[in-house]
C-alpha positions as CSV (number, residue, x, y, z in Angstrom):
1,M,65.6,148.6,141.1
2,N,67.1,152.0,140.1
3,E,68.6,152.7,143.3
4,K,72.5,153.3,143.9
5,L,73.6,150.3,146.3
6,W,75.3,153.6,148.2
7,Q,72.6,155.7,148.4
8,G,71.8,155.1,152.1
9,R,74.3,157.9,152.9
10,F,72.1,160.5,150.5
11,D,68.7,162.2,150.9
12,Q,68.5,163.3,147.2
13,P,69.0,160.9,143.9
14,T,71.9,161.6,142.2
15,N,71.6,164.3,139.2
16,K,70.5,162.9,135.7
17,H,73.6,164.7,134.1
18,V,75.4,163.7,136.7
19,E,74.7,160.1,136.3
20,E,75.2,160.2,132.7
21,Y,78.6,162.4,133.3
22,T,79.8,160.0,135.7
23,A,78.7,156.6,134.4
24,S,81.6,154.2,132.8
25,I,79.3,151.2,132.1
26,Q,79.4,151.9,128.3
27,V,83.1,151.9,128.6
28,D,83.8,148.8,131.1
29,K,81.0,146.7,130.1
30,R,83.4,144.8,128.2
31,L,85.2,143.5,131.2
32,Y,82.1,141.3,132.2
33,R,83.6,138.1,131.7
34,Y,86.8,138.7,134.5
35,D,84.5,140.9,137.1
36,I,82.2,137.5,136.8
37,E,85.4,135.3,137.0
38,G,87.0,137.9,140.1
39,S,83.5,137.5,142.1
40,V,83.4,133.5,141.9
41,A,86.8,133.4,143.1
42,H,85.8,136.0,145.9
43,C,82.9,134.1,146.5
44,R,84.7,131.2,147.0
45,M,86.8,132.6,149.0
46,L,84.5,133.6,151.4
47,A,83.0,130.2,151.7
48,E,86.5,128.9,152.3
49,C,87.1,130.9,155.0
50,G,84.1,130.4,156.6
51,I,82.6,134.7,156.2
52,I,79.8,133.4,154.1
53,S,78.1,129.6,154.0
54,H,79.0,127.2,151.2
55,E,75.0,126.9,150.3
56,E,75.4,131.0,149.7
57,A,78.2,130.7,148.2
58,S,76.7,128.2,145.9
59,R,73.1,130.5,145.0
60,I,75.8,133.5,144.2
61,V,78.3,131.8,142.0
62,E,75.1,129.8,140.1
63,G,73.6,133.1,140.0
64,L,76.9,135.5,138.5
65,G,76.6,132.1,135.7
66,E,73.2,132.7,134.7
67,I,74.4,136.4,134.4
68,L,77.2,135.8,132.2
69,R,74.8,134.1,130.2
70,E,72.6,136.7,130.4
71,I,75.3,139.0,128.9
72,E,76.7,136.4,126.2
73,R,73.2,135.8,124.8
74,G,72.6,139.8,124.3
75,Q,69.7,139.3,127.1
76,F,71.5,141.8,129.6
77,A,69.9,145.6,129.6
78,F,72.6,147.6,130.3
79,D,71.7,151.0,131.9
80,L,73.4,154.2,132.9
81,S,72.0,154.1,136.5
82,Q,74.0,151.1,137.1
83,E,77.2,153.2,137.0
84,D,79.6,150.4,136.0
85,I,79.9,146.8,135.0
86,H,80.4,145.9,138.7
87,M,77.3,147.6,139.7
88,A,75.4,146.7,137.0
89,I,76.2,142.9,137.7
90,E,75.5,143.0,141.6
91,Q,72.1,144.9,140.8
92,R,71.3,142.3,138.6
93,L,72.6,139.4,140.9
94,I,70.5,140.8,144.0
95,Q,67.2,140.4,141.8
96,K,67.6,137.4,141.3
97,I,68.8,135.8,144.2
98,G,67.5,138.1,146.6
99,E,69.7,139.5,149.6
100,V,72.3,137.1,149.7
101,G,73.6,138.2,146.4
102,G,74.5,141.4,148.7
103,K,76.7,139.3,150.6
104,L,79.1,138.7,148.1
105,H,80.3,142.6,147.9
106,T,81.6,141.4,151.6
107,A,85.2,142.4,152.3
108,R,86.0,144.0,148.7
109,S,85.7,147.2,147.8
110,R,85.3,148.5,143.9
111,N,88.6,149.7,144.0
112,D,90.1,146.4,144.7
113,Q,87.7,144.9,142.6
114,V,88.6,147.0,139.1
115,C,91.7,146.1,139.9
116,L,91.6,142.8,139.8
117,D,89.2,143.0,136.1
118,M,91.8,144.8,134.5
119,R,94.4,142.6,136.0
120,L,92.8,139.7,134.8
121,Y,91.8,141.7,131.1
122,L,95.3,142.2,130.4
123,R,96.6,138.9,131.0
124,D,94.5,137.6,128.4
125,I,95.4,140.5,126.4
126,L,99.1,140.1,127.1
127,H,98.8,136.3,125.9
128,Q,97.2,137.1,122.5
129,V,99.6,140.0,121.8
130,R,102.6,137.3,122.6
131,E,100.8,134.5,120.2
132,L,100.5,137.2,117.3
133,L,104.1,138.7,117.6
134,N,104.9,134.8,117.4
135,E,103.2,134.3,114.5
136,V,104.7,137.8,113.0
137,R,108.3,136.8,113.8
138,K,108.0,133.5,112.3
139,V,106.6,134.6,109.2
140,L,109.5,137.0,109.2
141,V,111.8,134.1,109.6
142,D,110.0,132.4,106.4
143,A,110.3,135.4,104.4
144,A,114.2,135.7,105.0
145,D,114.8,131.8,104.6
146,G,113.0,131.8,101.6
147,N,115.0,135.1,100.7
148,L,118.5,134.2,101.6
149,D,120.2,134.8,97.9
150,V,118.9,138.3,97.4
151,V,121.7,140.8,97.8
152,M,119.8,144.8,98.2
153,P,121.4,148.0,98.6
154,G,121.6,148.9,102.8
155,Y,121.1,152.5,103.4
156,T,122.0,155.3,106.2
157,H,120.4,158.3,105.8
158,L,118.2,156.7,102.9
159,Q,121.6,156.8,100.6
160,H,123.0,153.9,99.3
161,A,125.7,152.9,102.0
162,Q,126.9,148.9,101.7
163,P,125.4,146.2,99.9
164,V,123.7,143.7,102.6
165,L,120.9,140.8,102.2
166,L,117.2,141.2,102.4
167,S,117.3,138.4,104.7
168,H,119.7,140.6,107.1
169,H,117.3,143.0,106.9
170,L,114.4,141.4,107.3
171,M,115.8,139.9,110.4
172,A,116.8,143.2,111.9
173,Y,113.0,143.5,112.4
174,H,112.8,140.0,113.8
175,E,115.1,141.6,116.4
176,M,113.3,144.6,117.1
177,F,109.9,142.2,117.3
178,C,111.8,139.8,120.0
179,R,112.7,142.8,122.6
180,D,109.0,143.6,122.6
181,D,107.9,140.1,123.0
182,E,110.2,140.6,126.0
183,R,108.6,143.8,127.5
184,F,105.5,142.2,127.1
185,R,106.3,139.0,128.8
186,D,107.9,141.6,132.0
187,C,104.9,143.3,132.4
188,L,103.2,139.9,132.5
189,R,104.9,139.3,135.3
190,R,104.1,142.5,136.6
191,T,100.5,142.4,135.6
192,E,100.0,138.8,137.3
193,V,99.4,140.3,141.3
194,L,96.1,139.8,142.9
195,P,95.0,143.1,144.6
196,L,91.7,141.6,145.9
197,G,91.3,141.8,149.6
198,S,93.1,145.3,149.4
199,A,89.1,146.8,150.0
200,A,89.0,150.7,149.7
201,L,92.5,151.3,150.8
202,A,93.4,149.9,154.5
203,G,92.9,146.2,153.6
204,T,89.4,144.6,155.6
205,T,88.4,143.5,159.3
206,F,87.7,139.7,158.0
207,P,89.7,136.9,158.0
208,I,90.1,136.3,154.5
209,D,92.9,134.3,152.5
210,M,94.7,136.4,149.7
211,E,96.9,133.8,149.0
212,W,93.9,131.3,148.3
213,T,92.3,133.8,145.8
214,A,95.4,134.0,143.8
215,R,96.0,130.3,143.8
216,Y,92.5,130.2,142.7
217,L,92.9,132.9,139.8
218,G,96.3,131.7,139.0
219,F,98.5,134.7,140.1
220,P,101.8,133.8,141.2
221,R,101.5,136.9,143.8
222,V,99.5,139.3,145.9
223,T,100.2,142.8,146.5
224,G,102.4,144.2,149.5
225,N,100.4,147.4,150.4
226,S,96.4,147.6,150.2
227,I,97.0,151.8,149.5
228,D,99.2,151.1,146.2
229,A,96.8,148.2,145.5
230,V,94.2,150.0,145.0
231,S,95.9,153.3,143.5
232,D,98.7,151.5,140.7
233,R,97.8,151.7,137.7
234,D,101.7,151.1,136.2
235,Y,100.8,147.7,134.4
236,L,98.7,149.4,132.3
237,I,101.5,152.4,131.5
238,E,103.8,149.8,131.3
239,F,101.6,147.7,128.3
240,N,101.3,151.0,126.4
241,A,104.4,151.9,126.2
242,A,105.1,148.5,125.5
243,S,102.7,149.0,122.6
244,A,103.8,152.1,121.8
245,I,107.2,150.9,120.8
246,L,106.1,147.7,119.1
247,M,103.9,150.3,117.1
248,M,106.9,152.2,116.6
249,H,108.7,149.3,115.3
250,I,105.3,148.0,113.2
251,S,105.4,151.8,111.7
252,R,109.0,151.6,110.2
253,M,108.3,148.4,108.7
254,A,105.4,150.0,106.9
255,E,107.1,153.0,106.2
256,E,109.4,150.7,104.3
257,L,106.7,148.5,102.8
258,I,105.5,151.8,101.4
259,L,108.5,153.2,99.8
260,W,109.7,149.7,98.3
261,S,106.5,149.6,96.5
262,T,106.6,153.4,95.2
263,T,108.0,153.2,90.9
264,E,111.1,155.0,92.5
265,F,112.1,152.0,94.5
266,A,110.2,149.2,93.1
267,F,111.5,146.5,95.3
268,I,108.3,144.9,96.8
269,E,104.8,143.9,95.1
270,M,102.0,143.5,97.5
271,S,99.6,141.5,96.8
272,D,96.1,142.8,95.7
273,A,93.9,141.5,98.5
274,F,95.9,144.3,100.9
275,C,95.8,147.1,98.8
276,T,92.8,150.1,97.9
277,G,92.3,151.9,94.6
278,S,91.6,155.2,94.2
279,S,88.2,157.0,93.7
280,I,89.4,159.4,90.7
281,M,92.8,157.7,89.4
282,P,91.5,153.9,87.7
283,Q,95.9,153.5,87.6
284,K,96.8,153.2,91.5
285,K,97.2,150.9,93.6
286,N,97.9,152.3,97.2
287,P,99.2,150.7,99.9
288,D,97.0,151.5,102.4
289,V,97.3,148.8,104.8
290,P,100.9,149.7,106.2
291,E,99.5,153.8,105.5
292,L,97.3,152.7,108.3
293,M,99.5,150.9,110.2
294,R,101.6,154.3,110.4
295,G,98.9,155.8,111.4
296,K,97.7,154.0,114.4
297,T,100.9,154.1,115.9
298,A,99.2,158.1,116.8
299,R,97.1,156.9,118.8
300,V,98.8,154.0,120.5
301,F,101.6,157.0,121.3
302,G,98.2,159.3,122.3
303,N,96.9,156.6,124.4
304,L,100.4,156.1,126.7
305,M,100.1,159.7,127.0
306,S,96.8,159.8,128.2
307,L,97.3,157.6,130.9
308,L,100.6,159.4,131.9
309,A,98.7,162.8,132.3
310,L,96.1,160.7,133.9
311,T,97.9,159.6,137.1
312,K,100.9,162.0,136.9
313,S,99.5,164.4,140.2
314,L,97.0,162.3,142.0
315,P,96.9,161.7,145.3
316,L,96.7,158.4,147.2
317,A,94.6,156.8,147.1
318,Y,92.0,155.9,144.5
319,N,90.3,159.0,143.1
320,R,87.9,159.2,140.3
321,D,89.7,160.1,137.6
322,L,91.5,156.4,138.0
323,Q,87.8,155.3,135.9
324,E,89.1,157.2,132.7
325,D,92.4,154.8,132.8
326,K,90.1,152.1,130.8
327,A,89.4,153.3,127.2
328,P,92.9,154.2,125.9
329,V,94.3,150.5,127.3
330,F,91.1,149.2,125.4
331,D,92.0,150.8,122.2
332,T,95.6,150.5,122.6
333,A,94.9,146.4,123.0
334,D,92.4,146.5,120.2
335,T,94.9,148.1,117.5
336,V,97.7,146.2,118.8
337,I,96.0,142.8,117.9
338,G,94.5,144.1,114.7
339,T,97.7,145.2,113.9
340,L,99.7,142.2,114.4
341,R,96.9,139.9,113.3
342,L,97.0,142.0,109.7
343,L,101.0,141.9,109.4
344,A,100.9,138.1,110.5
345,R,98.5,138.2,106.7
346,L,100.5,140.8,105.0
347,I,104.3,139.5,104.8
348,P,103.6,136.1,103.2
349,Q,101.7,138.5,100.2
350,I,104.9,140.1,99.2
351,T,106.8,139.7,96.4
352,F,110.5,140.5,96.5
353,K,111.6,141.9,93.1
354,R,115.4,140.1,94.3
355,E,116.1,141.3,90.3
356,R,115.5,145.1,90.9
357,M,117.0,145.0,94.3
358,E,120.1,143.4,93.7
359,R,120.9,145.8,90.5
360,M,120.6,148.5,93.0
361,A,123.0,147.3,95.8
362,G,125.5,147.4,93.1
363,E,124.9,151.4,92.0
364,G,126.0,154.6,94.6
365,F,129.3,153.0,95.1
366,T,128.3,150.7,97.4
367,L,131.7,148.5,97.7
368,A,133.5,151.8,98.5
369,T,134.2,150.6,102.1
370,D,135.4,147.0,100.6
371,L,138.1,149.0,98.5
372,A,139.0,151.2,101.6
373,D,139.4,147.7,103.5
374,F,141.7,146.2,100.9
375,L,144.4,149.2,101.3
376,V,143.6,148.4,104.7
377,R,144.6,145.2,104.7
378,K,148.1,146.3,102.8
379,G,149.3,148.2,105.7
380,V,147.6,151.7,104.7
381,P,145.8,153.9,107.7
382,F,142.0,153.6,107.7
383,R,142.0,156.9,107.6
384,K,144.2,157.5,104.5
385,A,143.2,154.5,102.9
386,H,139.3,156.3,103.3
387,H,140.5,159.6,101.9
388,V,142.0,157.7,98.7
389,V,139.0,156.0,98.0
390,G,137.2,159.0,98.5
391,Q,139.1,160.7,95.8
392,I,138.7,157.2,93.4
393,V,134.7,157.6,94.2
394,Q,135.1,161.7,92.6
395,H,136.9,160.2,90.0
396,C,134.3,157.8,89.2
397,I,131.8,160.1,89.2
398,Q,133.9,162.9,87.0
399,H,133.9,160.4,84.3
400,R,130.4,158.7,84.6
401,K,131.9,155.3,85.8
402,D,131.4,152.6,88.4
403,L,134.1,151.3,90.5
404,S,134.2,148.1,88.6
405,D,134.8,149.9,85.5
406,C,138.6,151.2,86.9
407,G,141.4,149.5,85.5
408,I,144.3,148.7,87.3
409,D,146.6,151.4,86.7
410,E,144.0,153.6,87.3
411,L,144.0,152.6,90.8
412,R,147.3,152.3,91.3
413,S,147.6,156.0,90.0
414,F,145.5,156.6,93.4
415,H,147.9,154.4,95.5
416,K,150.4,151.9,94.9
417,A,149.6,149.2,97.3
418,F,146.5,148.6,94.5
419,D,147.0,144.8,92.8
420,Q,145.2,142.1,90.8
421,D,143.4,141.0,94.0
422,V,141.6,144.1,94.6
423,F,139.0,142.8,91.8
424,L,138.2,139.7,93.6
425,L,136.6,142.2,96.3
426,L,134.2,144.2,93.5
427,D,131.9,141.4,93.0
428,M,128.7,142.1,95.4
429,K,128.1,138.2,96.8
430,S,132.2,138.6,97.5
431,A,131.7,141.5,99.6
432,I,128.5,139.9,101.1
433,N,130.3,136.7,102.7
434,Q,133.3,139.1,103.6
435,R,131.1,140.2,106.9
436,I,131.6,137.3,109.2
437,S,131.2,139.2,112.5
438,T,128.7,138.2,114.9
439,G,125.3,139.8,113.5
440,G,126.8,140.2,110.2
441,T,125.2,140.2,106.9
442,A,127.1,137.0,105.8
443,V,125.4,134.3,104.1
444,S,126.8,131.9,106.9
445,R,125.9,134.7,109.5
446,V,122.3,135.3,108.6
447,R,121.7,131.3,108.5
448,E,122.8,131.2,112.0
449,A,120.6,133.8,112.9
450,I,117.4,132.1,111.1
451,G,118.6,128.7,112.7
452,R,118.8,130.6,116.1
453,A,115.8,132.4,115.8
454,R,113.7,129.2,114.6
455,R,114.7,127.7,118.2
456,E,114.2,130.2,120.2
457,M,110.4,130.4,119.1
458,G,110.1,126.3,119.7
459,H,111.3,127.2,123.3
460,E,109.0,129.8,123.7
461,A,105.8,128.6,122.4
462,T,106.8,125.1,124.0
463,A,106.5,127.3,127.1
464,R,103.8,129.3,126.6
465,K,102.0,125.9,126.4
466,E,103.5,124.6,129.8
């Protein structure tokens, strides 16, 4: 049955090259489960509204179930002549149960049908992404909890700035991933909106019940405007935007893992299971996994730009251009899910070289700000204190010494406010625990952040189950 289901208007068959150019079946066939799920809901609604009989609906639903099993067993023959997954399934349904199969498309168009398929698909993807994000957050919190006593240099401009806890650094990424989860949660709310019933663009003359279909599919809302419903791709763009930000965060982490694994930093050792070797240099152990995470971020950025460019000049309502929305969405979903799944397994396999980190935390005059703060507490204006400590640092550089090597008389030669108490500040862990402001790097504050994160993840997990 190669004749198009819309062929009645045309005298000539579709040109072979046009058929090849316009077909999307090889891309959108992965929507088969969602297409059948949406068709079953639509069919049952038609019967509930008396538009088709319950007997006809039963035959259609049974036929759709058989087609689902055929596809999953690999017995369904996909062909370019079928154009897309919707036509492929409908053609097969008519083959199996006869003309009654043609009643399935009553009161709908491929325009609202594909929108429903993509919303059903994206709903599943968003749930998967959020589950995997929760796994990544959990292993990050575990890593922070297990390294609460490790001090490392904090950086600005990739220069030693101030000492921080490794746990504090790891929890910074946890904060990023929390924001990512919020974005995906918000995207889910705008995705779970039923468009089916909008038909081609103007709605339908049949007495359908969109709210019934929405309840059947678990959608909290229905669309408010049929023209917008069939042309809206905001939810796909929003998913790609949230994914681009997530991948940017992952790429930043990947960059640090790459740097930290170098001989120059030597902060971490990644498990051999997450690295590869060189075809020519036998000593090499390359951090290919984080490098690919960094690289795949570019693909997700590109997919977002593709969707924005695709939709930027489209007049209302549906245009065939929108057929091209699926490939970037599918690629982003695959990339994000694959990356999160691997990241959740990589993080626990990282060994942090605490002695090296702590040694480097003390280099580069990282306690200079603490020295300035000491003077401020003695009544010296901060700008004056900043200048004085800058002179002390310059003095230390010239004499190849560290701040802790300076004696009290030496410090007092720069300002009379220095006294013996200053040496209590020139201890690394003491300096860490002085930073007790909310969100600071003091052990007490980081321990609070870890506890809060565990509670929040527990509440979120409970909410998802409910």
